[in-house]
SEZATI-335261 format. One record per residue (C-alpha): residue in three letters; z negated, y, x. Coordinates in steps of 0.001 Angstrom, whole numbers, plus 500000, padded with zeros to 6 digits. Layout:
# residues N
ALAZYX;...
END
This chain:
# residues 652
MET100390068790207460;ILE101385067116204242;LEU104912066125203403;LYS105570065331199624;HIS108583064358197945;VAL108754065729194213;PRO110890063302192128;MET112565064542188909;ARG111486062179186160;SER114537063063184023;VAL117916063078185734;ARG119365065006182884;LYS117069067946183583;SER117931067934187367;ASN119814071064188485;VAL119950072387191945;VAL120799075951190821;GLU117769076268188623;LEU115543074693191498;VAL116909077337193908;HIS116221080126191188;TYR112543078984190998;LEU111994078717194494;THR113421082280195285;ASN111904083914192185;THR109190086343193279;GLN107560086096189705;GLY106357089592190362;ARG104429088697193597;GLN105747090152196784;GLU103737087582198924;ARG105306084718197003;VAL108711084260198625;GLY108990084381202453;ASP111861083572204546;ILE114906081737202980;THR117093079519205264;LEU120447078098204540;THR121665075003206491;ASN125014073357206609;CYS126297075995203934;ALA129292077996204205;SER127561080586201926;ASP125410083410203412;HIS123217084006200100;HIS120858081298198363;GLU122631081702194827;ALA125978081174196326;ALA124835078326198367;ALA123302076716195272;LEU126632076936193475;GLU128315075511196692;ILE125741072392196573;LEU126389071990192954;ASN130217071882193525;THR129694069158196254;GLN127559067184193986;ALA130395067320191388;GLN132782065346193979;ASN130590062239193453;THR131254060848189945;ARG129675057486190693;ALA126258058322191411;LYS123843058065188240;SER120510059146189757;ASP119133062445190876;LYS121463064114193457;THR118883066648194792;TYR115914065877196954;HIS112921068300196606;LEU110679068043199651;ILE107435070108200338;LEU105752070646203729;SER102182072033203179;PHE099688073020205694;ARG096033073504205752;ALA094242076467204266;GLY094183079110206776;GLU096465077523209097;THR099426079822210192;VAL102599078439211457;PRO104987080807213175;ALA108590081174211534;ASP110361079432214498;ILE108077076583214489;LEU108399076273210710;ARG112183076085210946;THR111713073358213808;LEU109663071291211572;GLU111858071661208656;ALA114945070469210766;ARG113041067606212365;VAL111749066321208982;CYS115232066481207344;GLU116710064939210421;GLY114019061974210267;LEU114916061399206663;GLY118625061102207208;PHE119673064660205822;GLY120495066225209074;GLU124086066858208080;HIS123294067649204389;GLN123340071021202682;ARG119841072454202011;VAL118025075643200933;SER114611076068202569;VAL112019078723201100;THR108552079558202401;HIS105861080362199740;SER102779082154200769;ASP101157083082197331;THR098480080169197513;ASP095661079241199821;HIS098167076858201607;VAL101331078084203270;HIS104027075644202141;LEU107703075316202496;HIS110057073993199796;VAL113240072409200810;ALA116093071726198150;ILE118286068942199831;ASN121731067836198686;LYS121766064045198692;ILE125595064146198698;HIS127189064335202138;PRO129571067502202268;VAL132205065567203935;ARG132136061864202827;HIS130624062704199298;THR128425059541199621;MET124832059747198332;HIS121946059018200687;ASP118498058260199269;PRO115990057367201987;PHE114580053832201332;ASN110723053526201167;ALA110684057187202417;TYR106724057416202492;HIS106749055203205579;THR108999057470207321;ILE107168060528206037;GLY103789059167207252;ARG105220058544210818;LEU106938061947210915;CYS103742063789209764;ALA101601062045212546;THR104182062640215342;LEU104766066483214357;GLU100866066961214098;GLN100233065734217351;GLU103570067473219047;PHE102845071035217390;ARG098921070750217293;LEU098809071035213572;GLY095755070077211233;GLN095702066291210977;ASP095558064663207618;ASN095441061110206153;HIS098943059864205475;GLN097898056299204319;ALA098293055945200570;LYS094759054750199103;LYS095581055650195519;THR097933054280192846;ILE100686056701191322;SER098659057226188352;GLU095487058019190222;THR097510060473192307;ARG098918062083189258;ALA095358062405187597;THR093988063996191006;ASP097128066338191040;MET096429067358187358;GLU092667068044187907;ARG093463070241191024;HIS096275072007188971;THR094484072532185879;GLY090800072550187017;THR089692070134183948;GLU088572066561184145;SER091203063760183621;LEU090447060753181642;ILE090865058563184758;GLY088562060771186811;TRP085963060870184116;ILE085901057189183596;GLN085506056718187494;ARG082531059171187559;GLU080769058184184260;ALA081431054358183529;LEU083161052611186426;THR079809051482188006;GLU078572049828184796;LEU082001048341184054;ARG081854046707187389;GLU078390045391186963;ALA079295043742183563;ARG079203039887183692;SER080705038986180399;TRP083176040406177887;GLU080518041349175583;ASP078796043361178144;PHE082077045066179206;THR082845045880175665;ARG079542047282175144;VAL079740049651177935;LEU083032050807176719;HIS081666051515173452;GLN078596053484174871;HIS081184055946176452;GLY083480056027173412;LEU086137053906174928;SER088060050812173980;LEU090090048325175650;GLN093625047292174220;SER096305045002175395;ARG099572046572176118;GLY102657045017177706;GLN101399042581180489;GLY098211044472181040;PHE095217046455179580;VAL094916050056178596;LEU091845052153178103;THR091841054702175470;ASP089449057436174057;GLY090438057306170526;GLU091966060700170604;GLY095514059514171513;THR094886059507175360;PHE095594056148177051;VAL095449055186180814;LYS096116051878182455;ALA093020050074183342;SER094219049277186834;SER094724052924187464;VAL091084053590186958;ALA090219050910189519;ARG092132047899190912;ASP089422045435189995;LEU089928046434186319;SER093413045084186027;LYS094114042224183699;VAL094292039658186383;SER091034040717188194;LEU089083041048184779;GLU090058037750183547;ARG089242036034186955;ARG085879037695186842;LEU084910037592182990;GLY087064034672182095;PRO089951034594179620;ARG089785037294176814;GLU089437035341173671;ALA089954036387170301;SER086149036549169425;HIS085785039162172156;THR088598041442170933;PRO087756042569167362;ARG085524045594168300;ALA087304046251171423;ALA090762046332169905;GLN089624048989167488;PRO089592052474168793;PRO086289054226168758;PRO085531056674165880;ARG087086060188166244;VAL084525062637167662;GLU085114066304166700;PRO084937068627169696;ARG081558070224170107;ARG081078074007170401;PRO078820075129173311;SER075990075895170923;GLN075835072643169521;VAL073231070149170727;THR075086067398172799;SER075010063934171880;ILE073064061331173763;MET076104059063174049;PRO078673060505176473;ARG082156061018175324;TYR085296062280177236;GLU086230065830176509;PRO088422067939178803;ARG085931070266180492;PRO085896072263183800;LEU085158070151186964;ARG082001070401188750;SER081316073910189900;ARG078556075754191705;MET078064078082188725;ASP077650077641184906;THR081057078289183267;ARG080059077162179760;ALA080259080712178409;LEU083508081377180256;TYR085051077940178957;ALA084075079037175605;ARG086072082183175936;TYR088928080219177185;GLN088939077810174387;GLN088873080756171940;ASP091778082491173675;ARG093780079129173327;VAL093332079194169571;THR094207082865169469;ARG097258082247171474;VAL098383079312169262;GLN097872081464166078;GLY099633084512167599;ARG102573082381168698;SER102857080804165267;HIS102776084350163571;ALA105101085700165927;PHE107717082794165524;ARG107468083031161768;GLN108231086789162090;ALA111131086195164420;ASN112654083526162030;THR112260085639158933;LYS114017088500160675;LYS116829086082161707;THR117022084776158171;GLN117309088539156798;GLN119841089448159382;MET121898086483158601;SER121694087098154857;ALA122866090714155302;ALA125681089688157544;ARG126831087205154890;ARG126625089610152162;ALA128625092233154070;TRP131175089553154771;GLN131527088681151071;LEU131773092238150106;LYS134487092726152486;ARG136399089758151128;GLY135768091037147662;THR137159094520148750;ILE140207092985150441;LYS140973090988147389;LEU141279094022145230;THR143336095919147756;LYS146866096263146570;THR148859095178149529;THR151064092425150770;ARG149800088837151000;LEU150536088890154826;HIS148448091850155180;LYS145535090414153072;THR145688087365155361;ALA145215089427158404;LEU142349091330156925;TYR140753088131155917;LEU140995086727159343;LEU139735090012160894;ALA136802089935158651;SER136012086210159374;ARG136082086909163110;ASN133751089755162771;TYR131382087540160656;ARG131345084724163188;SER130722087210165890;ASN127771088852164089;MET126142085578163273;HIS126615084413166883;GLU124994087569168196;ILE122042086933165671;ARG121462083479166825;SER121626084661170495;GLN119225087515169901;TYR116882084889168062;GLY117041082579171027;ARG116157085264173449;GLU113151086484171257;ARG111996082804171118;ALA112178082579174956;ALA110320085855175312;LEU107586084655172898;THR107226081302174495;ALA106604083183177922;ARG104274085678176338;PHE102146082986174451;ARG102505080235177004;HIS099767077701177270;LEU097511078566180196;THR095423075921182037;TRP091666076651182728;VAL092473077674186351;ASP095409079869185359;TRP093379081622182719;LEU090708082244185301;ARG093501083864187595;GLN094785085963184756;GLN091366087290183993;ALA090596087889187660;MET093694089787187958;GLY092732091906185295;GLY089250092901186984;ASP086929090165185514;GLN084495089580188107;GLU082895086635186443;ALA086118084771186422;LEU086691085710189925;ARG083172084144190771;ALA084085081028188903;LEU087258080552190885;ARG085469080769194104;ALA082515078453192857;ARG084831075447192455;ASP083990072551194640;SER087608072374195943;THR087242075901197285;HIS087235076326201061;GLY086660079621202998;LEU089365081438204895;GLN090079080271208484;GLY091828081707211371;ASP092077085448212245;THR089373087013209882;LEU087124089987209512;MET083779089642208030;ALA080297091308207704;SER077840091079210556;GLY074991090890208141;TYR074979090872204231;PRO078182092106202573;VAL078028095533200996;LEU080553094577198460;LYS082044097837197691;ALA085380098389195890;ALA088383097476197865;VAL090627100484198407;GLY093842101499200114;ALA095834098425199265;TYR097896096907196379;GLN096391093748194758;ASP099446091455194764;SER097876088185193172;VAL094877085866192893;THR094970082297194112;LYS093386079245192414;GLN090554079278194874;GLY089735082991194215;THR091392084556197322;ILE092679087952196476;ILE095887088892198150;TYR096448092544198884;ARG099956093826199964;VAL100136096514202683;GLY103802097200203574;ALA105214094252205412;SER101613092584205875;ALA099263090893203534;VAL095346090808203769;ARG093537087995202030;ASP089913088264200685;ASP087897085319199628;GLY084772087302198902;SER083175086910202383;LYS085999087301204826;LEU089180089010205197;GLN092288087410206699;VAL095508088947207941;SER098839087423207165;ARG101409085766209262;GLU103265088040211689;VAL100774090805210707;THR101891094331211937;ASP099552096884213536;GLU099454098796210311;GLY098177095593208509;ILE095436095250210905;VAL094432098962210278;ALA094583098233206526;ALA092407095107207015;LEU089867097151208950;ARG089885099957206391;LEU089274097338203664;ALA086579095532205736;MET084681098853206152;GLY084812099592202491;LYS083421096196201434;TYR081099095350204467;GLY080142098637206007;THR080642099626209674;HIS079056096487211441;LEU081830093731211529;ALA082394090308213158;VAL085776089360214302;ASN087029085557214309;GLY090162084237215774;CYS092402084027218763;GLU091945086480221710;VAL095244088224220951;PHE093974089107217462;LYS090637090375218594;ASP092271092589221205;ARG094711093982218618;VAL091646094660216195;ALA089742096559219203;ARG092963098678220043;ALA093662099312216259;ALA090115100431215672;ALA090150102783218713;GLN093428104279218013;SER092534105241214422;ALA089113106517215439;PHE087187104332213097;ALA083329104504213132;VAL082892100862213454;ARG080943098365215606;PHE081808094728216304;THR079073092166216891;ASP081247090429219505;ALA080309092244222766;THR083716091510224190;VAL085580093044221338;GLU083139096038221316;THR083779096619224947;ARG087372096640224525;ARG087101099059221620;VAL085008101442223738;ARG087572101130226655;TYR090578101684224252;ALA088792104796222852;GLN088307106302226136;GLU091997105601227305;PHE093321107277224025;SER090794110244224439;GLN092035110808227926;GLN095589110827226814;SER094806113398224217;VAL093260115590226703;GLN096112115248229114;ALA098607116082226453;PRO100307119451227001;SER099623122489224922;PRO102209123847222353;THR102922126715224840;GLU103482124239227870;GLN105602122103225455;GLY107818124928225003;LEU108337125549228718;PRO111158123767230622;ARG109930121160233167;THR111934120918236230;ASP110288117459236942;ALA110999115848233643;PRO113575113140233953;PRO117039113811232176;ASP117249112591228613;THR119921109922228844;ARG119917109019225175;THR122989109145223089;PRO123249111716220272;THR122809108603217858;ASP119759107336219554;ARG118185110781219556;ALA118968111054215843;ILE117629107588215033;ASP114408108430217094;ALA113819111732215256;TYR114430110129211809;LEU111879107415212527;ALA109367109819213967;GLU109376111886210836;ARG109219108909208285;ASN106642107051210039;ALA104609110300210362;THR104962110884206537;ARG103770107276205946;LYS100279108171206924;ARG100019110484204036;VAL102279108682201658;THR101373105017201467;ASP104254103820199226;ILE106808104537202056;LEU107968101394203682;PRO107799101296207588;HIS111044102367209289;ARG112353100900212455;ARG115679100612214590;PHE118365097983213913;GLU117897094926216051;ALA119565091695216774;ARG117299089737214327;ASP118434092016211541;VAL122030090346211503;GLY122916089168207948;LEU123158090149204342;HIS120722092797203100;PRO120367095425200201;PHE121765098989200833;ALA118973101557200880;GLY121012104766201402;LEU122514107189203795;ARG121024109912206015;THR122505112774208284;ILE120372113844211184;ASP121703116634213446;GLY125261115832212217;ILE124754112032212907;ASP125114109659210076;LEU122711106861209587;ALA122735103805207136;LEU119487102440205793;ILE119010098674204717;HIS116095096786203300;HIS114810093753205489;ASN111553091945205155;HIS109698094884203324;GLU110867097301206033;ILE113574100057206281;VAL116079099381209112;VAL118102102356210525;VAL121739101952211647;GLY123847104415213323;ILE127289104641211778;ASP130436106728212266;ALA131887109371209726;ARG134429106987208487;THR131747104277207510;ALA129547106931206027;GLN132395107944203679;ARG133030104441202328;LEU129289103750202034;THR129111106751199482;ARG130818104489196964;VAL128201101703197325;THR125407101648194985;LEU121841101291196171;GLY120696097722196015;ALA124132096272196546;SER124687093664199409;ILE125869094880202707;GLN126389092627205765;VAL125336093835209240;ARG126974092218212158;GLU125452091989215749;SER127350095056216960;GLY125965097131214050;SER129372097254212070;ILE128895096742208282;ARG130651094855205675;ILE130223095140201924;GLY129424091596200800;LYS132213089351202323;GLY134654092214201980;ARG136668093898204893;ARG134813095633207759;LEU134011099309207368;
END
């Protein structure tokens, strides 16, 4: 488990409402946002809770630093943590950092290879209105992680800081963009020779051989590539700091600085077809990979140029349109003023007309500027700069198999772990069918969405998501058979293996498992389901009354709910876009979107959306009459007794 604090570099840009909006925004991916938990908030919705936190922060007028603490709990790839344990971990971490009584919003994200939890914490105490900022939090974070990893048997990580802040940022940048940073390039290409230098002349010669130069800045040294990129020498290695270098090479005299102080000549970026120079130079290029990505990277660079040109052209068009609209509005206003001037009426009446024309003119100009701002925001999103990895993901989402292979060939890519299905021999690699492709991760894992479950595909294995339903296991089996054939291997816990064997037998899949235990279970379950179907009564027998059958003690509401659930879930086998339907349970208490009304045998039922499922609640006629005035998607609150409120309104 990794626990990381994400500080805001600019306090002016810190806004808890925008942070919560970012964390809860699905960005078009159903698997991105999981459970949302509110703690120490009177509100029962995350947007209202963010405003409540913002109001609490406004009560403290003395604090000048950031009033929001953004925390991330991240787990190893393939490591699944149940929702209840995740909430316990979040509570223990916040308590350990001194935020136990503070307001916070916690959001689970599952759209990457690492399940992670974001926590937006209000540093301002909700009662005392004092600010709490943990001192040397990384010490506390290290102890908390070590303790929780042992207690909950999580994957253990190293929590001792071995890198400087600059090195950590460079590593994060390389992981995020997929391209080399200047610090990483120097460490890989020139650090050994720089450490072997025994004089300033040798040190300067090594720098120039790699297109670098050393400059004095402030109280230390910086290294530059001559293209405007600077890094602290001590960030590359601690023994390259000014104190260490002068202790090893002696004082840096003026005779040693002329060439070193001058930046190396500017080197134009080379095209892939050009012959590379013998002298190594730093250029942002993809990190080491298990495949040749030069052709793909050339396409990426050309796409960047096209995006920049397209953005400039679109912005010029938008600016021209705004100028024309403002000129037209100004001419219309002047024409109105001229018309009013020639009108034969009283002076008071003309004054009123002038005021009305000016008001309309200002309103039109404001609307033109607002529309221009919206167009600029849309163009910025449309032509946004894509990193190398994000571009590969975009191409892979569009079906580019070469880009998908490039993602999976990265050295940082690890295979899926946990509950997985895979081929027993060589993969068949057929097209995946029967599921909706939700997104592609930076490691080339395709996430398929099936109802309330998700299936992950890394090219060689399929992994089911957290809290997977039986339908999700059936979908994973169908995908595995389409990709790998009818001979499959199952990895994971015994419960998962048993559920896979049962699902395969119940769905009558023509599949064989390499694990003898799983195959034996599948055969046994298949025989049990076959015997049950043979012993089932015929339609004629079903129509005859049975004297030995127990009396039906269900209420009319329960019978109506059971009949509706049976009909909808049976229809789902033919229509895949119908969400799973189930009965209301105690865990469904809370605020949920309204999904409609149904009447079965004279009994009224209310439908609500909850975690990609439809929950059915029995209601009386009076409640149904009032719900007819509620629009679909509006928030309704369901209590433990099954009573319903509209938002925070009165009980229905």
